[in-house]
C-alpha positions, 0 to 999 in steps of 0.5 A: 500500500502506498500514499497514493492508495490512501489518497484514493481511499480518502477521495472516494468518500462523499464530497472529499477534497484534497488540500493542504494544511501546513506541510501536509496533504489534508482531506476534507469534506465541507469545512472539516478535515478528516485525514492528514498525510505527509512525509518527513525525511523517509517517514510517512506521517498519517493522522486520523480522528478516531471515535469508534476505532480509538480502542483499537488504536490504543491497543496497537499503540501499546504494542508499537508506541514508536509507530502509533500514538493516540492523543486524549481527543482521539487524534491518532498519529502513525509514523512509518518508513516510506518503504514499510508495508502497512495495514490497508484494511485498518487504515481504510477503516480508521479513515472512515471512522475519522470521516464519520466523526468529523464530516457533517451528516448531511454531506455523508448522506448526500454522497 
């Protein structure tokens, strides 16, 4: 899986658009950013706002704190080498959770 795959997942969600926030690529629907991705050196950095999947993120962060970190409000950061294989199903589910948590319901339903 690549950053392009993640971009495709994000843009497939209803009303999703790509933009920028600081030096990251940001994906939003309406005025709400729901996913961020970027690179620093040879590391990809991903950010999701989790609600339903936050317990899962906390579990994986306990096992791999060098890769996953969960903030007190559910914002979850993932740091992986650009060459690493990463869990497509997990990140796709996390992106949908983030989208559902942040994007207005009327936009979610009209897609």
